[in-house]
C-alpha positions in Angstrom: 0.0 0.0 0.0 1.3 3.5 -0.9 1.9 6.2 1.7 0.4 8.6 -0.7 -3.1 8.4 0.7 -4.2 10.5 3.6 -3.6 8.5 6.8 -5.3 11.1 9.0 -7.1 14.4 8.6 -8.0 17.1 11.1 -10.7 19.5 10.0 -10.1 18.2 6.4 -6.9 20.3 6.1 -4.0 18.1 7.3 -2.4 15.5 5.1 0.1 12.8 5.9 3.4 13.6 4.0 6.4 11.4 4.4 6.2 11.0 8.1 4.9 14.5 9.0 1.6 16.3 8.9 1.4 19.4 6.8 -1.5 21.8 6.6 -2.8 22.1 3.1 0.4 20.9 1.4 0.5 18.7 -1.7 2.4 15.4 -1.6 6.0 15.3 -2.7 6.9 12.8 -5.5 6.0 9.2 -4.6 9.6 8.1 -3.9 10.1 10.9 -1.3 7.4 9.7 1.1 9.9 8.2 3.4 12.0 11.4 3.6 11.3 14.1 6.2 9.5 16.9 4.4 7.9 20.3 4.8 5.8 22.6 2.5 7.5 25.3 0.4 7.1 29.0 1.4 7.5 32.1 -0.7 11.1 33.2 -0.6 12.5 29.7 0.1 16.0 29.2 -1.3 16.0 25.6 -2.6 18.4 23.4 -4.4 17.9 20.1 -6.3 19.1 17.1 -4.4 19.3 13.4 -4.8 17.7 12.0 -1.7 18.9 8.4 -2.4 15.3 7.2 -2.9 15.3 6.9 -6.7 14.4 10.5 -7.4 15.6 14.1 -7.0 13.6 16.7 -5.3 14.0 20.1 -3.7 15.8 20.7 -0.4 16.1 23.9 1.6 19.5 25.6 1.7 19.4 25.4 5.5 18.5 21.7 5.8 19.7 19.4 3.0 18.0 16.4 4.7 14.4 17.7 4.5 12.5 17.5 1.2 10.6 20.7 0.4 7.3 19.8 -1.1 6.1 22.3 -3.8 2.5 22.6 -4.7 1.4 22.5 -8.3 1.3 26.1 -9.7 4.2 27.3 -7.6 6.5 29.7 -9.6 10.2 29.2 -9.3 13.2 31.2 -10.4 16.5 29.4 -11.0 19.9 31.0 -10.5 21.1 29.7 -13.9 19.5 28.0 -16.9 17.8 24.8 -16.0 20.0 21.8 -16.7 19.1 18.1 -17.1 21.2 15.0 -16.7 22.3 13.2 -19.9 19.8 10.8 -21.3 20.5 7.1 -22.1 22.3 7.8 -25.4 23.5 11.3 -24.8 27.0 12.4 -23.7 26.0 15.8 -22.5 23.1 17.0 -20.3 20.4 19.0 -21.8 20.3 22.8 -21.0 16.9 24.4 -21.0 17.1 28.0 -22.1 15.0 29.3 -19.2 15.5 30.3 -15.6 11.9 30.3 -14.5 9.4 27.5 -14.4 6.0 26.6 -12.8 5.9 23.4 -10.8 3.4 20.9 -12.1 2.4 17.3 -11.4 2.2 14.9 -14.4 1.4 11.2 -14.9 -1.1 11.3 -12.1 -2.9 8.3 -13.5 0.2 6.1 -13.0 1.0 5.7 -9.3 4.4 4.1 -9.8 6.1 6.9 -11.8 7.5 10.3 -11.1 5.0 13.1 -10.9 7.0 16.2 -10.0 7.8 18.3 -13.1 8.6 21.8 -14.2 6.8 23.7 -17.0 9.0 26.2 -18.8 7.6 29.4 -20.4 7.8 27.8 -23.8 5.5 24.9 -22.6 8.4 22.4 -22.3 7.8 20.0 -19.4 10.8 18.3 -17.7 10.6 15.9 -14.7 12.2 17.2 -11.6 14.1 13.9 -11.1 15.9 14.6 -14.4 17.5 17.8 -13.2 21.2 18.0 -12.3 21.8 17.9 -8.6 22.7 21.2 -6.9 20.8 23.7 -9.0 19.5 26.6 -6.9 16.0 28.1 -7.1 13.9 30.5 -5.2 10.1 30.2 -4.6 8.6 33.3 -6.2 4.9 32.7 -5.7 2.6 30.0 -4.4 -0.6 29.1 -6.2 -3.8 30.8 -5.2 -5.9 29.1 -2.7 -9.6 29.0 -3.2 -11.8 30.2 -0.3 -15.3 29.8 -1.7 -17.0 27.2 -3.9 -17.0 29.7 -6.8 -13.2 30.1 -6.5 -12.7 26.3 -6.4 -14.7 26.0 -9.6 -12.8 28.8 -11.3 -9.4 27.3 -10.3 -10.5 23.9 -11.7 -11.3 25.5 -15.1 -7.8 27.2 -15.1 -5.9 24.1 -14.1 -3.9 22.8 -17.1 -4.0 19.1 -18.0 -0.5 17.8 -18.6 
């Protein structure tokens, strides 16, 4: 059984995330469920890190052992152009010509694959686990939170399907 399902809720707002409860946070990638985690905040200075669980994720500059879970729709700014590790038949890693991206979750219908991804301004989507380790980013903006049923419906209409 996956740890991804909510093991407990309090007032419908707390979710079980990798050994810790977080208010209103989205789940980190499935392979980070056994890693200590916390939700991202605006202004967080993050870096890509291999947690030794089969995936890369974000960690905070002040605590490399804690995964920082980013909600879909969060805007990130990288210190340099985004770089990916080489593919199976490539000698060099891929360099994406962008320094900003929006965090997305993809492949949601497949529970045993990576979900965390970045969408670049040109629409290119790259899995977070394919990024070079050690890239620095700052959380610019978190996604809007709906407060009313009307806002929830409006946000559903705006959510992209990737």
